[in-house]
C-alpha positions as CSV (number, residue, x, y, z in Angstrom):
1,M,0.0,0.0,0.0
2,N,1.3,3.4,-0.8
3,E,1.1,6.2,1.8
4,Q,-2.1,7.8,0.4
5,E,-3.9,4.4,0.3
6,L,-2.7,3.6,3.8
7,E,-3.9,6.9,5.1
8,L,-7.4,6.4,3.6
9,F,-7.6,2.9,4.9
10,Q,-6.6,4.2,8.4
11,E,-9.3,6.9,8.2
12,V,-11.9,4.2,7.3
13,Q,-10.8,1.9,10.1
14,D,-10.9,4.8,12.6
15,S,-14.5,5.7,11.5
16,V,-15.6,2.1,11.7
17,Q,-14.0,1.8,15.2
18,R,-15.9,4.9,16.4
19,C,-19.2,3.5,15.2
20,K,-18.5,-0.2,16.0
21,P,-16.0,-0.3,18.9
22,N,-16.0,-4.1,19.0
23,C,-14.9,-4.5,15.4
24,G,-11.5,-6.2,15.1
25,C,-10.6,-4.5,11.8
26,I,-8.5,-7.3,10.6
27,H,-5.9,-6.4,8.0
28,C,-5.5,-8.7,4.9
29,P,-2.5,-7.5,2.9
30,Q,-3.2,-10.1,0.2
31,G,-6.9,-9.0,-0.3
32,G,-9.9,-11.2,0.2
33,Q,-13.6,-11.8,0.0
34,G,-16.6,-12.6,2.1
35,F,-20.1,-11.9,3.2
36,V,-20.9,-8.6,4.8
37,E,-22.1,-8.5,8.4
38,D,-22.5,-4.7,8.6
39,S,-22.5,-1.8,6.2
40,L,-21.8,1.9,6.9
41,F,-21.7,5.1,4.8
42,I,-19.0,7.5,5.9
43,V,-18.9,11.1,4.8
44,K,-15.7,12.8,5.6
45,N,-13.4,15.4,4.0
46,H,-15.7,15.8,1.0
47,K,-15.6,12.0,0.4
48,I,-18.4,9.4,0.5
49,I,-17.2,6.0,1.5
50,W,-19.2,2.8,1.7
51,A,-17.5,0.6,4.3
52,V,-18.3,-2.9,5.2
53,I,-17.4,-5.2,8.0
54,L,-17.2,-8.9,7.0
55,F,-18.3,-11.7,9.4
56,D,-14.6,-12.4,10.1
57,G,-14.0,-8.8,11.2
58,T,-12.2,-7.6,8.1
59,V,-13.0,-4.1,6.9
60,A,-13.3,-3.2,3.2
61,F,-14.4,0.0,1.5
62,K,-15.3,1.7,-1.7
63,E,-15.1,5.5,-2.3
64,V,-18.4,6.4,-4.1
65,S,-19.9,9.4,-5.8
66,P,-23.2,11.1,-4.8
67,E,-24.8,9.5,-7.9
68,W,-23.6,6.0,-6.9
69,L,-25.1,6.6,-3.4
70,E,-28.4,7.8,-4.9
71,V,-28.7,4.7,-7.2
72,F,-27.2,1.9,-5.1
73,S,-27.7,2.8,-1.4
74,E,-31.2,1.5,-1.3
75,I,-30.1,-1.8,-2.9
76,I,-27.3,-2.1,-0.4
77,V,-29.6,-1.3,2.6
78,D,-32.5,-3.6,1.5
79,S,-30.3,-6.6,0.5
80,P,-30.5,-9.5,2.9
81,S,-26.9,-10.5,2.0
82,I,-23.9,-8.9,0.2
83,F,-20.7,-10.6,-0.9
84,V,-17.6,-8.4,-1.6
85,V,-14.2,-9.0,-3.1
86,F,-11.5,-6.6,-2.1
87,D,-7.9,-5.9,-3.1
88,R,-4.7,-5.7,-1.0
89,C,-5.6,-2.1,-0.1
90,H,-9.0,-3.3,1.2
91,K,-10.8,-1.5,-1.7
92,I,-13.9,-3.3,-2.8
93,V,-13.4,-4.3,-6.5
94,E,-16.6,-6.4,-6.9
95,Y,-19.8,-6.9,-5.0
96,V,-22.9,-8.9,-5.3
97,T,-26.2,-8.2,-3.6
98,H,-29.0,-10.8,-3.0
99,Q,-32.6,-9.9,-3.1
100,D,-35.1,-12.5,-2.0
101,K,-37.7,-13.3,-4.6
102,V,-41.2,-14.7,-3.9
103,L,-43.0,-17.0,-6.3
104,P,-46.2,-15.3,-7.5
105,N,-49.5,-17.1,-6.7
């Protein structure tokens, strides 16, 4: 991780720790993937960040635009499960949301 990426990751971790003090904030220098236990939107320093805590305590994040937030936040909030893939800098590079479907009568 370069210095700027490390600084952003530290800011995200600090924000997550303030909101969720029991989060372990595990570091995965090789990247990883997993299901999301909790999801947060952080607005700081003119940035909007979608941060997730995986079930194993790992934190990953994605810097998003106001347009992304407007379009995707409801999908994220309403989804019963979310799976993310993140790189060595803990930036989310792929995500899949699941919506329950009911068979019509």
